[in-house]
C-alpha positions as CSV (number, residue, x, y, z in Angstrom):
1,M,-21.5,-100.9,-51.6
2,N,-19.1,-99.0,-53.9
3,L,-18.8,-97.7,-57.4
4,P,-16.9,-101.2,-58.4
5,N,-19.8,-103.5,-56.7
6,Y,-22.1,-101.4,-58.9
7,I,-20.6,-102.1,-62.3
8,T,-20.0,-105.5,-61.5
9,L,-24.2,-105.5,-60.5
10,S,-24.5,-103.6,-63.9
11,R,-23.1,-107.0,-65.7
12,I,-25.4,-109.2,-63.8
13,F,-28.6,-106.8,-64.7
14,S,-27.6,-106.7,-68.4
15,I,-27.8,-110.7,-68.7
16,P,-31.5,-110.8,-68.4
17,L,-31.6,-108.0,-70.7
18,L,-29.5,-109.8,-73.4
19,M,-31.5,-112.6,-73.1
20,W,-34.6,-110.9,-73.4
21,I,-33.7,-109.0,-76.8
22,V,-32.4,-112.2,-78.5
23,S,-35.6,-114.2,-77.7
24,S,-38.1,-111.4,-78.0
25,N,-40.2,-110.7,-80.8
26,R,-40.1,-107.1,-80.1
27,F,-37.1,-106.4,-81.9
28,S,-36.6,-107.4,-85.8
29,S,-33.9,-109.0,-87.7
30,E,-35.1,-107.6,-91.1
31,H,-32.7,-104.7,-90.7
32,G,-30.5,-106.2,-88.1
33,E,-31.9,-104.2,-85.0
34,K,-31.9,-107.1,-82.9
35,E,-28.7,-108.4,-83.5
36,I,-26.7,-104.7,-83.2
37,L,-28.7,-103.9,-80.0
38,A,-27.6,-107.4,-78.4
39,S,-23.6,-107.1,-79.6
40,L,-23.6,-103.6,-78.0
41,I,-25.1,-105.0,-74.8
42,F,-22.7,-107.8,-74.4
43,I,-19.6,-105.9,-75.5
44,A,-20.6,-103.1,-72.9
45,A,-21.2,-106.0,-70.1
46,S,-17.8,-107.6,-71.2
47,I,-16.0,-104.1,-70.9
48,T,-17.2,-104.0,-67.4
49,D,-15.5,-107.2,-66.0
50,G,-12.1,-105.0,-66.7
51,I,-13.3,-101.7,-65.2
52,D,-14.5,-103.0,-62.1
53,G,-11.6,-104.6,-61.4
54,Y,-9.5,-101.7,-62.1
55,L,-11.3,-99.3,-60.2
56,A,-11.6,-101.6,-56.8
57,R,-7.4,-102.1,-57.2
58,K,-7.1,-98.2,-58.0
59,R,-9.5,-97.1,-55.1
60,G,-8.6,-99.9,-52.6
61,Q,-12.1,-100.9,-52.6
62,I,-11.5,-104.5,-52.9
63,T,-14.3,-106.2,-50.8
64,T,-15.6,-109.8,-50.2
65,M,-18.6,-108.8,-52.1
66,G,-16.8,-107.6,-54.9
67,M,-15.0,-111.1,-54.7
68,L,-18.0,-113.1,-54.9
69,L,-20.1,-111.2,-57.4
70,D,-16.9,-110.5,-59.7
71,P,-16.8,-114.5,-61.0
72,L,-20.2,-114.7,-60.4
73,A,-21.2,-112.4,-62.9
74,D,-18.6,-113.5,-65.5
75,K,-20.1,-117.1,-65.3
76,L,-23.6,-116.1,-65.5
77,L,-22.7,-113.8,-68.6
78,I,-20.8,-116.6,-70.6
79,A,-23.5,-119.3,-69.5
80,A,-26.5,-116.8,-70.5
81,A,-24.6,-116.0,-73.6
82,F,-24.0,-119.3,-74.9
83,V,-27.1,-121.1,-73.8
84,T,-29.0,-118.2,-75.8
85,L,-26.8,-118.9,-78.6
86,V,-27.8,-122.4,-78.9
87,Q,-31.0,-121.4,-79.5
88,F,-30.4,-118.3,-81.7
89,N,-27.8,-120.0,-83.8
90,P,-27.4,-123.7,-83.6
91,V,-25.6,-124.0,-86.7
92,L,-22.4,-122.1,-85.4
93,V,-22.9,-123.2,-81.9
94,P,-24.5,-126.7,-81.0
95,A,-25.4,-127.6,-78.0
96,W,-22.1,-129.5,-76.9
97,I,-20.3,-126.9,-77.7
98,A,-21.9,-124.6,-74.9
99,V,-21.9,-127.5,-72.8
100,V,-18.2,-127.5,-73.2
101,I,-17.3,-123.8,-72.5
102,I,-19.6,-123.4,-69.5
103,G,-18.5,-126.6,-68.2
104,R,-14.8,-125.1,-68.2
105,E,-15.9,-121.9,-66.6
106,F,-17.3,-124.2,-63.6
107,L,-14.4,-126.6,-63.4
108,V,-12.2,-123.3,-62.7
109,S,-14.1,-122.0,-60.2
110,G,-14.6,-125.1,-58.5
111,L,-10.5,-125.5,-58.8
112,R,-10.2,-121.6,-57.4
113,S,-12.3,-122.7,-54.5
114,I,-10.7,-125.8,-53.2
115,A,-7.4,-123.9,-53.7
116,A,-8.6,-120.8,-51.5
117,S,-9.7,-123.7,-48.8
118,E,-6.3,-125.1,-49.0
119,G,-4.7,-121.7,-48.6
120,F,-3.3,-120.7,-51.9
121,T,-4.6,-118.7,-55.0
122,I,-4.4,-119.9,-58.8
123,Q,-3.2,-117.1,-60.8
124,A,-5.0,-116.6,-64.1
125,S,-2.8,-117.6,-67.0
126,D,-2.3,-115.8,-70.1
127,L,-4.3,-118.2,-71.9
128,G,-7.4,-117.3,-69.6
129,K,-6.8,-113.8,-70.6
130,S,-7.1,-114.2,-74.3
131,K,-9.8,-116.3,-74.1
132,M,-12.0,-113.4,-72.7
133,F,-11.0,-111.3,-76.0
134,V,-12.0,-114.3,-78.4
135,Q,-15.1,-115.0,-76.3
136,I,-16.2,-111.6,-77.2
137,V,-15.3,-111.5,-81.0
138,S,-16.6,-115.1,-81.1
139,V,-20.2,-114.1,-79.3
140,V,-20.7,-110.9,-81.5
141,A,-19.9,-112.9,-84.2
142,V,-22.1,-115.2,-84.0
143,V,-25.2,-112.8,-83.0
144,I,-24.2,-110.8,-86.2
145,D,-24.2,-113.9,-88.3
146,H,-27.6,-114.5,-87.7
147,R,-28.6,-111.5,-89.7
148,W,-25.4,-110.8,-92.0
149,K,-23.0,-113.7,-93.6
150,A,-21.1,-110.9,-94.7
151,W,-20.7,-107.4,-93.8
152,P,-20.2,-104.7,-96.4
153,I,-17.3,-102.5,-95.7
154,W,-16.8,-100.3,-99.3
155,G,-17.5,-101.3,-102.8
156,P,-16.5,-104.5,-103.3
157,Y,-15.0,-104.9,-100.3
158,F,-16.8,-106.8,-97.2
159,L,-16.0,-108.7,-94.0
160,P,-16.9,-112.3,-93.4
161,I,-18.8,-112.6,-90.7
162,H,-19.7,-116.1,-90.9
163,W,-16.2,-117.5,-91.0
164,I,-15.0,-114.8,-88.6
165,A,-17.7,-116.7,-86.2
166,Y,-16.8,-120.1,-87.3
167,V,-13.3,-119.6,-86.6
168,A,-13.7,-117.5,-83.3
169,I,-15.7,-120.3,-82.1
170,W,-13.3,-122.7,-82.5
171,V,-10.5,-121.0,-81.4
172,M,-12.8,-120.5,-78.3
173,V,-13.4,-123.8,-77.5
174,S,-9.5,-124.7,-78.0
175,L,-8.3,-122.0,-75.5
176,S,-11.1,-122.9,-73.0
177,L,-10.0,-126.7,-73.4
178,V,-6.2,-126.0,-73.1
179,S,-6.6,-123.4,-70.0
180,A,-8.8,-125.7,-68.2
181,I,-6.2,-127.9,-68.0
182,D,-3.3,-125.6,-67.6
183,Y,-5.3,-124.7,-64.7
184,F,-5.6,-128.2,-63.4
185,V,-1.7,-129.0,-63.7
186,A,-1.3,-125.6,-62.0
187,F,-3.6,-126.9,-59.1
188,W,-2.4,-130.3,-59.2
189,S,1.1,-129.6,-58.8
190,K,0.4,-126.9,-56.0
191,I,-1.8,-129.2,-54.2
192,D,1.5,-131.9,-54.5
193,R,3.3,-129.6,-53.1
194,Q,1.4,-128.9,-50.3
195,V,0.9,-132.7,-49.6
196,V,4.6,-132.9,-49.4
197,K,5.3,-130.3,-47.4
198,H,2.4,-131.3,-44.6
199,R,4.2,-134.7,-45.0
200,R,8.0,-133.3,-44.1
201,R,6.4,-131.3,-41.3
202,A,4.3,-134.2,-39.7
203,F,7.6,-136.1,-40.2
204,V,10.1,-133.6,-38.5
205,L,7.4,-132.9,-35.7
206,S,7.0,-137.0,-35.1
207,R,11.5,-137.0,-34.6
208,R,11.4,-134.4,-32.5
209,R,8.6,-135.7,-30.1
210,K,10.4,-139.0,-30.1
211,G,13.6,-137.0,-29.0
212,D,12.2,-135.0,-26.5
213,V,11.8,-137.9,-23.9
214,P,15.2,-140.5,-24.4
215,S,14.0,-144.0,-23.4
216,T,17.0,-145.5,-21.8
217,G,15.1,-148.0,-19.5
218,K,16.7,-146.7,-16.3
219,T,15.2,-144.9,-13.5
220,A,16.6,-141.9,-12.3
221,P,18.5,-142.2,-8.8
222,G,15.8,-141.8,-5.8
223,A,12.8,-142.0,-8.0
224,I,10.0,-144.3,-6.5
225,T,8.8,-147.4,-8.1
226,D,5.8,-149.4,-8.0
227,Q,6.8,-153.0,-6.7
228,L,4.4,-155.3,-8.2
């Protein structure tokens, strides 16, 4: 175990804490304590996703355990957040949206696993990276919307939390679908190139084997043949 792995584990341990805060009656929504605390925990957990990877690369501490735990922590955090939001704020996050977003995460994980077994990797696209930012905004906005539809800033000015949450959720769904298609296209093109490469190699090897021993139909002088 090293520091990046401990940071990743902290993200995993924050998941049941987040779900407990949102679903527990120990924290009141009257003054927004529950919403603010849940938002802070989710933001902190999401930030650790970048910190652990950065430290692992900088300190040369990329380990097999870290490669396993990091994507697992990401998927668990997203799944837990959206499953909880279906119950916490179903007006903005109906069940089908949670299914789409969680299904996308498992689809990408499956494609990466198959790619790794075939000997190549699928790099994270720009869409996937920007999805992380929209993901934080959407979850936090939906949580805060449970208590405040608009957040007063100063005087007559306010932050339209409800509309920010509404737009962020739909942008999140769109990015999830588009990035899933992008990953699938990248995966399919690499798989197709792998198949073509294997066929060419098999064809070349087959031709070499046929050419190794030329068939002339004649026996060399002095050769012993069986008479039937």
